[in-house]
N, C-alpha and C positions, 0 to 999 in steps of 0.2 A: 716341321709342323709344331713340335713341342715348344720351340723358341718363340714362334709366332703367337702361339696360344698364351704364353707367359706375358708377352708384350701387350697383347689385347687385354688381359686381366689387369695389368698394371695401369693401362690407360683408363679402363673403366673405374678402378679404385681412385685414380687421381681426379677424374672428373667428379666423382661423388664427393670426394674430400673438399674440392674447390666449391662445389654446390652448397655444401653444409656451411662453409665459411661465409659464402655470399649471403645465405639466409640469416646467419647470426649477425652479419653486418647490417642487413636491412632491418632486422628486428630491433637491434640496438639503436639504430638511427631513428626508427619509428618511436621507440619507447622514450628516447631523450627528447622527442618533439612534443610529448603529451604534457598537459597541465597537471595531471594527477600525480606526477612524481616530484620529488624534492631533491635539491642538491644535498648531498650527504653532509650532515653535520654542520650546516651553515647557521650562523647566528643572525637573527633578524629582530627588528622592532615590530611588534604586532600593530598593524595599521587599521585593521577592521575585521569584523566577523559577521558573516551572513549565515542564517539558519534556514534550511529548506526541508520540506516534508512534514512539518508539524501542522496539525489540524485542531486538536483540542487544547493545545498549550500555546502560549505566546513565545516569540523568539527570545525575548529578554530572559524568560525563566530558564530556558536551556543555557543561554550564555552565562547567567549568574551561577548556575550549578557547576560550570566548568572551572570557575575560579579565575578565569583569564580576565585581564583588563587591558584596554587600549593603551599602548605606549610601553608595555612591559617587554623585556627581552625574552626571546623564545628561540630555542634551537630546533631546526627542522632538517631532517627528522631527528627525533630524540625522545627521552623518557616523558617529557611533558605531553606529547601527543598521545602516547600509549596510556598514560595515567588518566587523561580526560576521557578517552574511549572506554576505559575500565569503569570510570565513575558513571558514565551514561548507561552502560550495560547494567550496572548495579541498581538502576532505578526500576528495572523490569517494566519499562514503558515502550521499548522499541524492539523491532524484530531485525533491523539492520542499521548500522552506524558507519559512516565514512567521513573522513576529513580531507578536503582538497585545497590545494593552493590555487587561488583565482588569479592573482597577479603579484608582481614584485615591482616596487618603485624605489629604486635606490636601495637603502637598507631596510625598507618597510615591506612587510609581507601581509597579504590579505588572504584570509582563510574562509572556506565554506564548510559548515557542519551539515552534512546530509543525513537525515534520519528517515526511517519508515516506522510509523507508529504501529504498535500491536493492535489487532482488532479489538473492538469493544462490544460487549454483549448487549444487544438491543432487546432481545426477546427470547423466550424459551418455549418450545413446544415439546410435550412429553406424551408418548404413546405407549400403550401396553398395560396401563394400570387404570383403575377407576378414576373418573374425572374428579370426584370429591376428595381424592387423596393427592391430587397433583400439586395444589398450593402448598400443602405441608411438606411434600417431597422437595419442592423448589427451595423452600426455606431451610430444610434440613441440610441440603447439599450446597447451600450458599450460592445459588445461581442468581445473583442479583443483577439487575440492569446496571450497566456501567462497568462490570467486571472485565478486567483485561483477559483476553482469551489467548493463553499461551499453551504450548504443547504440554507443559507440566500440569496446567489447570485442567486440560482435557483428560489427561491420563489419571489425575487424582479423582476427578469426578466419576470416571468410568469405574475405577477401583472401588470408590466409596459405594456406588450403587450396586455393584456386583456383590460386594461383601454384605451390604445391608440385606439383600434378599437371601443370600446364602445363610445368614444368621436366622432367617425365618423358615429355613428348611427347603428353599428353592436352590438346590445345588447346581442345577443346570442353567442358571440364569445367564443370559447373554445381553450385553448392553452395547449398543452401537450409537456413536455420537457423530453428527455431521454439522458443519457450519456452512451457512449460505449467506450471500450478500443480502442485507436488509432492503426490502423494496420501499420502505418508508424511512429513508435515511435522513439523519440530521448532519452526519459527517460521512465521508466516503469509506471510513474504516469500521462502520457498524455492521455487525453480523447477527444473524439469528442462529440459535442452536436448536437442533432437532435431536431429542434423546429418545431412541427406540428401545424399549425394555421388553424382553421376552423372558419371563420368569420360568416358563416351562412348568412341569408338574412338580409338586412337592415330593421329595424323596423320603419314602417311608422305610422304617427298619423292619425287615422281615423276621429274622431270627438273631438272637444274641446267644452265642455258644461259648461256654467256658471250658478250658482244658487245664488239667493239673490241680484242680480243686478237689480235695478229699474231705476236708474238715468242715467246710461251709458249702451248702447246697447251691445249685444254679439258681433256684427260686429266691434264696436270700440275697444272693449277689445281684440278681436283676432288680430286686426291690430296692437295693441301696442306690441304684442309678436313678436319681429323681427326675431327670429330664430326658434321658434316652430310653425309650420304651419300645419293646417289640410289639407288633400288631396283635391285638387281642380283640376278639369280637365282643362288642357291647361296652367297651371302655371308651366313654365319650369325654371324660373330664381331663384326660391327658393323652394328647395325640402322639403318634409314633413317628413324628418327623425327626430327621437327623440334622443336628446343628453342630458343626465341628467344635465350637467353643464349649458348648454344653457337654459334649462327649468327653472332652479333656477333663472338665470338672468332675464328671461322673466316674472317670477312671480313678481320680483321687478319692472319691467317695467309696469305691470298692476297696481300696487299700485301707481307708479309715475303718471300714467295717471289720476288716481283719484285725486292725489295732484294737478295736473295741472288744474283741474276743480273745486277746492275748497273743496274737501272732504279729509281733513287732517287726519281724524281718520279711514279711510278705512283700512281694513285688510283682509287677507285671513284666513278663519276659517279652511278649509281643502283643500288639493289638492291630488287627487287620480288618480293613473295611473292604468287603467284596461286593462289587456292583453286579447285581443280578440282571437289571434292565434299567431303563430310564427312570423308573418309578420306585425301585426297591433295591435296598442293599442288605447284606448280612454282615454281622460283626463276629469275629472270632478273637477271643482273649485268652492268652496262655499265661498261667500264674505259677509262681513258686511260693508256696505257703510258709515254709520254714517251721520252726518249733514253737510250741506254746510256752509263754512266759508268765511269771507271777511276780508281784511286787515283793521286794525285800525290805530293807530298812529305808525309811524316808526321814531324813534329818533336815532340820531348818538351821540355817547358818546366817548370822548377821542380824537376827531379829532382837530388838530390845523393847519396842513398843508393845508387842504382843507375845505371849508365851507360846511355847511349842504346842501346848494343849489347845489353846484358842485357834491357832492356825490349823492344827490337825483336825479339829471339828469341822472347819469349813472345807478342808480338803476331802474329808470323808472317805479316805482310803487307808488301808492298813496292811501290815505285813501278811503275806499269804493270799491276798486277793488276786484274782486273775488280772494280769496286766491289761490296762485299758488306757492306751496313750491318748486317745481323743478326750475321754473324760478327765484324765489327769491335767491336760492342757487347759480345758475349760474351767476346771476348778481353780486354776491359777489365774487365768484371765479369759473372759469370754466377750469378744468384741461384738457378738450378735445380740447381747443383752446388756445394755448400758447400766441397768439396775440389778444385774445378777448378783447372787451371793458368792463372790469370789474373793480370793486373797488380795488380788490387785485392788478391787473395789473397797475392801476393808481399809486399806491404806489410803486410797484416793478419797474416800469419804471422810477421812479424819485428818486432812491437812497435808498428807505426804504426796504432794503432786510430783515430786522429783524422785520418788521411790522407783527402784528397779528390782524385778523379781525374775530370777532365771533358774529354771529347773535343769539340773545337770545329772546325767547318768554317770555314776562314779564306778560302778562295778556290775559285771554280768557274769555270774558263775552258774554253770549248768543252766537251769531254767529260772533263775532268780536274778532280778535286777534291783540294785540299790540306787537310791537317788539322794541328791542334796538339793534343797531348794534354797538358793543363795539370794539373800536379800540385802540390798543397799537402800536403807531407809531415807537417807538424805535429810535435808533440813525441812522443817515445817514451813509451808507456804501460806502467805496471807494475801488477800486481794488488796492491791494497791489502787487500781483504777477500774471502775465498772462503767461501761458506756453502752449506748444503743445507737443504731444508725438505720436509716431507711424509712423512718416515720416522718411523713410529710404532713399528714392531716392530724394524726393522733398526738396529743400533747405529751411531753416527756413524763409529767407526773403520773399520768395514767399507766405508763409502762413501768416506771421505777417502783411504784407501790406494789407491783406484782413480782418484782425480782426477789429471789431467795438468796442472792449473792450481793453482799454489801462491802464497800471499802473498809478494810480493817478486819474483816471476818476471816476466820480460818478457811482455807480452800476446802471445798467439798464437791466432789463429782456428783453426788446425790442431789445437792442443791442446784447444780447447773442443769441436771436433767429435769428437776421439778420446775425450774424457771421456764424451760422450753415448753413444758406442758401448760403452765399457766398462761404464757403468751399466746400459745395456740388456741387455748380455750376462750380467749377474749373474743375471737371471731373477727378481729380487725386485720390480721396478718395471715399470709399463706403459711399454714402450719408445716407444709412439706419443705419449705426453704429456710426455716429459722436456723441460723448458723452461729453457734457460739465460737468466736475467734479468740483463741488464747494468744496474748501478745505480751511482750516485755517480760518474759519469764526469766528470773534471775536466781539460779540455784544457790549462789553464794550469799545473796542478801535475803533469800527466802520470800521473794515477792513475785506477784504475777498480776497481769491485767487481763481483762476479758471484755470483749465487745460483742453484743448480740446484734447480728446483721439481720434486718427484717425486710420483708417485702409486703407493703400494704395492699389490701384488696378491698373491693367494695363491701361496705358493711350495712348500708341502708337497703331496704327492700320495698318493692312495689308488690303487694300481695294481691294475687288474682286467684281465687279459689272457687271451685265449682263441684257440685255433686247433687245427688237426689236424696231427699229425706224430708220429713216433716210435711209431706203432702205435695211436694213438687220440687222443681229445680231450685237449688240454693246457691246464690252467688255472693262472693265476698270481694270487696275492694278495700285495700288498706295501704297505709304508708307506715313503715317502721324505720325509724332512724336509730340505729343501734350504737352510734358513737356521737350522740348529741351533746350540745353544750348549752345548757339553759341560761348560764350566766351571760352569754352573748346574744340572748334573744332580742335585745334592743340595740344591738350594735350592727348597723347596716353593712359595715365592711366585712363582717364575718359570714354573710350569706353567700355560700359558694356550693350549692344553692341554699343551704341552711347552715346554721352554726354547728360546727362539728369539732370533735377532738377531746371531749371530756369524759367519754366512756358511758354516758347516760343513755337510757333507752326511752324513746317517745314513740307512741303508737296511736294512730287514728284509724278507726275501722268502721266500715259499714257492711252489714250483712243483711241480705233481703231475699225474699221469695214473694210469690203472690200473696202469701198468707201471713207473713211477719216481716218486721223490720227491726234491726238492732243497730244502735249507734254506741260506740264505746271509745273511751280515751284512757290511756294508761301512761304512767311515768315511773321510771325506776332509776334511783341513784344508788350505784353499787357500793360507794364509800361515803356514807353520810358524815359530813364534817371533814372528810378528807384524811382522817387520822387512822381509822380502823376499818376493817372490812365488814361494816354493818350496813346492810342493804335496806334502803327505804323504798317502798312502793306504794302507789295509790292508783286507783282506777274509778271511773264512773261510767255508767251505762244506762241505756233506756231501750226497752223492747216493747213493741206493739205487736200483738197477735190477734188475727182476725179469723172468724169462723167461715167455714166453707158454705156457700149458698148453692144448694143442689139445683135450684131453678136456673140460675145464670152460669153456674160452674165457676164462679169467681168468688173473691173475698167479700164477705158482708161486713162492712165497716161499722155498722150499727151494733154488731156483736163483737166486742173487743176485750182484750186482756192486756193490761199495761203493767210493765215492771220497771221500776226505777231503783237503781242500786248504786252503792259506793263501797269501796274496800280500802283499808289502810293496813299496811303490813311492815314488819321489821324482821330482818333475818341476820343472824350473826354466825360467822365462821367460828367453829369451835377449835380448841387446841387438844381436847381429849375426847375420845381415845386417840385420834390424830386430827390433823387440820384439813382432812378431806370432808369432815362432817360439817353440817350446817343445821342450825336450829332456827325455825322461823315461826312467827306469830302473826295472826291477821285478825282484824275485826271487820265484820261485814254487815251490811244492812240492805235488805231488799223490801220494797213496798209493792205489793200485788194489788191491783185494782181491777175487779171484774165488773163489766157492764153488759148485762144481758148475754152472758157467756155461759151457757149451760152445756156441760159435757158429762160423760161418765166419770171423768177424772175429778171435776169440781162439781159437787152436788148443789152448791149454792151459785147461782148464776149472777147475782148482784151482791157485791160485798168487797171485802178487802182482807189482806193478810199481811202480817209483818214478820220478817225473818231477821232477827238479831242473832249473830253467830260468832263464835270464836274458833279459830282454827290453829292448831299447833302441829308442826310437821318437823320430823327429823329425817334428814337426807344425807346421802354420802355419794360422792362422785369422784372416782379416781381413774376415769377413762383416759386413754392415751391422748397424744397431742391433738390429733385432728378430730374435732367434734362432729364433723359430717361423716367421717368414716373411721371410727375408733378401731384400732388394731388390737386392743386389749383393755383390761380393767373392767370396772363395773359401775353401775349407777342404780341406786334404789332409794325409795322414800316411803315412809309410813306416816299417815296423817290422821288426825282426829278433829272432826268438825262437830261442834255441839252448841246447842242453844241453852239458855237458862232453863232450869227445871221449874217452870211456872206452876206445875201441878202441886208442888210441895207447899206453896204458900198462898194460892188463890182461893182455897177452900171451895172449889167447885167439884161436885160429884159427877164426873163425866159419864159414869155408868148408869146414872139415874136421870139424865137430862130429859129423856122422852116422857118421864112422869111429871116433869116440872111444867106447870101451866104456862109459864113464859115461853116454853118451847113446844107448845101444842097448837093445833089448828082444827077448824071444823071443815070436814070434807064435804063433797057434793051430796053424800047420804046423810048429812047432818050428824056425822059421828066425830067424836074427839079423837084425833090421831096425832102422832108426833109430827112436828114440822121439821122434816129432815134437813132441808136447806138451812134453816135457822140453827139447828143443832150443829151442823158442820161448820157454819160460820163461826159459832162459838168455839168449836174445837180448834179451828185452824186460824183464827184471827191473830193469835200469837203462836208461831210454829215452834213445836217442841220436838226435838229429835237429837240423835247423835249418829255420826256417819264415820265409819272407819274405812280407810283405803290403804292398800299396799301395792306397789309396783316395783319390779326389779328387772334389770337387764345385765347380763354378763357376756363379755366379748372374749372369745378364745381364738387366738391365731393358730390355725391348723397347720398350714404350710404356705410358704411364700406370703402372699397377701390374701389368702383365703381365710375368711373369718366366720366363726360360728357365733351367732347371737342367740342367747337363751333368755326367754322372757317369762315372767310370772306376774299375774295381776289378781287382786282380790278386792271386793268391796262389799260392805254391809251397811244397811240403813236400819236403825232401830229406834224404839220408843221407850222413854222412861216409864210411861204409864200405859199399861195394856188396855185400859178402858178408853183411853183417849185414842189409842191406835197409832199406826205408822202414818205419817203425813203423806199426802198425795204429791208432794214436791220432792226435789232432791233425788230422784230415782235414777236407776241404771237402765240404759237401753242398749242391748247387745246385738251386734250383727252389722255387716257391711263395711264401709270404708272409714267409719268413725267421724265423718264430716257432719255438718249441721250442729256443731257445738254452740248454738246460740243460747242465750241465758234464760230462755223460757223455763220457768219453774226449777231452775238450778240443776237440771238433769245432766248426767254424764253419758255421752255417746261412746260406746266401746266398740272398737273395730273387731270384726271377725270375718276375714275375707272368705269368699265362696258362698256368702248368704246375702240376701237383700238387706238394706239398711234397717236397723231396729226390728228385724223380723223375729229375733229369738227371745224377745221379751213381750209380755202382754201389752195391750193398748195403754194400760196405766203404768207400764214400766215394771222393773223388778226391784226387790229390796236386797238381794244378794246375788253375787255373780263371781265367777273365777275364770281365768283364761291362762292357757299355757301355749308357748310358741317356740319353734326352732326355726332359725333363718340362716342360710348360708349366703355369704356375700363375697363378691369378688370385684375389685375396681377395674374399670376400663381406662379411666384417666382420673388423676387427682390434681389437675392444673387449676390455678386460681380463677381462670376464666370460667371453667365448668368442671365440676366433679361428677363423674358418672360411674355408677356401679350396678351390676346385675345381681339378682337374688333368686333363690328358691326357698319355699317355706312349707312347713306343716304346722298347723295350730288347731287348738280345740278349746271350746269354752261352753259354759252353761250358765243359765240365769233362772232364778226362782222367785216366786211371790213371797214366800216365807222361809225362815231358816229351818223350819221343821221339814220342808220338802228338799232341802239342799243336799245334793250328792255331787261332790267335786269330781267324781270319776265318770259320771254320765254326761259325756261331752258331745257336742256337735263338732264334727271333725272336718278339716279342709286341708287342701294342699294346692300349690301352684307356683308361679314364677312371676317375676316382674323386673322393672328397671327403675332407677332413681337418677335424676339429674338435678344437681344443685348449681344454680347460677346466682351470684351475689345480688343481682338486681331483683330477682323474682323468688328467691328462696328455693324450696325443694319441690320439684315436679316429678311425677311418676305415673306409672300404669301397672296394674296387677291383674293377672288372670288367675282366678281361684276356683277350685272345684269343691263344692260342698257335698260330702259323702252321705249326709243325713237329711231327712226331710225337715222342713220348718214346721212349727206347731200347726196342727190342723190339716197337714197334707201327708201323703203316703210315699210320694216319689222323692228321691234325693234332690237337693237344691240344684245340683249340677254346676255348670260353668257360669261364673259371674265376672264381669269386667269392672274394675274399680279405677277411676282416674283420681290421682292424688295431686293436689296443688296446695303447697304451703303446709304440709303435715308429714310427720314421720310415724311409722308404726313402731 
């Protein structure tokens, strides 16, 4: 039995072995019969190439990229085949590549390159976010039509979108991407992408707990974490969302806080994020504080240009001071403040571009640390080439005259920073993207080049302004060309659509309501003669004011008040006290013509008045680069406008005019009485006055891009001759949005939000006023297409008829919030909601909420 079993087993094994051999023989025979195989290592002459599978490319393009040509020798199979396949894969255009032998004729071989093209993106659909954000998201993620849809592309897109929302605090974000065949195909490989985004809830920080801290309190350490905040009721200005990158930066800030207080060796042992639920996490941070240290000797090594005493004064630290590593580093070099008072800037501002300053800890004994500040001054650097790029409309000379860096000058970082400011203040370029590119720096030769890369933006504006005041709705239409070229005004080829590029300003303006019309024209040349920054300006205007007809409710054009005026001015940039100052002079003339225009303001209804005036103004503006949203600096001006003192030489006794027969009349009772309209006509036919105004704004960067604007204004209108009195022209009207600044009687409309327009001055206006304001601003975007920022404000002001009544602290107060949008084509647009806490004159209730629409004006 055992022998039979062994024989049976052997027979079975033999049959299986023979079966396997038979299968191998059949497979080999089948394989050798297929056209897809090549005789090993045979050399052929390439007789022809066919390409199959391409849809968006032509066959010849693929063949050309292989490098093969008909008639060349080719070994099949061989390295030439594998090299071509590698080349084609490298194009990232195909998802499959094969090379087949189609036939052999003698020593010629014919090949087929079969490819499958990668899918092409035809359309993108995004779900899970607001529709208005979809276009921006598609642009950010680079989901352009025609993009090749590879596995890597899909993975990178998913990763980008997931990380994008995690950075915004949505740690539970899930992104799902599917591709489907396009139903409106141009080619068979076009696909649609469907991106489904589920951001989930924002993850908030519940508690931040510190362990191991004995010298610094939990409260102080939490405060040092600028971006990661635990939930606190009522704190709306900083949300408690958790963003991993911000958290890592805040951990560094915690250590910096220790270094600022002498604890050089402080370190974080562990930081643990504990998820409480889908919406909340807690953070535990364990610290090792180490010992407290003090500064020992601080020696300067290698300095020849500046003495130890000079460098020591800038450093501001001495032996025995508590160690502050953060302050020490910032006094050496502070990259957050390009114009900071640092040792690095001292060298950089005086030609030492190639200087190197390295603080080195040389000794740490007990609790005292000694330092050496090692300085390699290098060779003085001079500008060899200074260029600009990116200006397509603005002529080079307009830019070059603003540059503070010139070929042959000693390098100065301060002058580079100032140049960036001056170019930004022109208003022709995007101030956020001005980039000074250092090039061809040669430490051996002591030379350096610099190119200012600019991005032009629209500088001309269509002005559309609206508001209520002066008895009704006031509308303004204007054209402002802020980069005009008057020399090309007769050159038809330069109209694109108007001559541009020379930095001049030309404005045409029409302002009107039912009761007045104003036409004005102005022109400004900022560099008269092109040699020095002497600004020439001129303007002409005409205003028609009509009386209200109570019967018809419309304007009575038989009762009118016409003003015709012209102004010529010169302004010069000063060099002392510094070149941020400007002194300007202006001569102006207005002719007032009253026809049957009787009001309480003008006691003579028929007559005329002349206003010859000279204005001198001193101003200073050193605000930072962006004039729309300054991050720092200040701007202020003080002006004096005055007429000639006619009373000194015309020998008229204005106090006794009523007794002069020439200025008397017989009334209905046959009595001799003063002819008041005639007296006023005499008083005001030549306006005699002086007018003092001051305004100032200071911009303080609080944190990040949060800016505090502090403003002060004051104005006073006075008379040389008390008997002649203060003129009824040139007065101040306080309250509202400040719009309606038409030229009627030379008035100044002063904004004070939260109150109706001009409601805080009497019907005849005020002769003195003051205003104080605080405004917090934060930008939403500062792109050249549109700059948008939000604001909150508190302000107060007061206006009085005489200086004897003036009390600068008896203010009408208000507070509110608003938003501003600056678009190059339309200027500044905005809306404010202001609450007036005090009643307007004549009422007992607070003014309450007022809405102010702002078009073409800033507060």
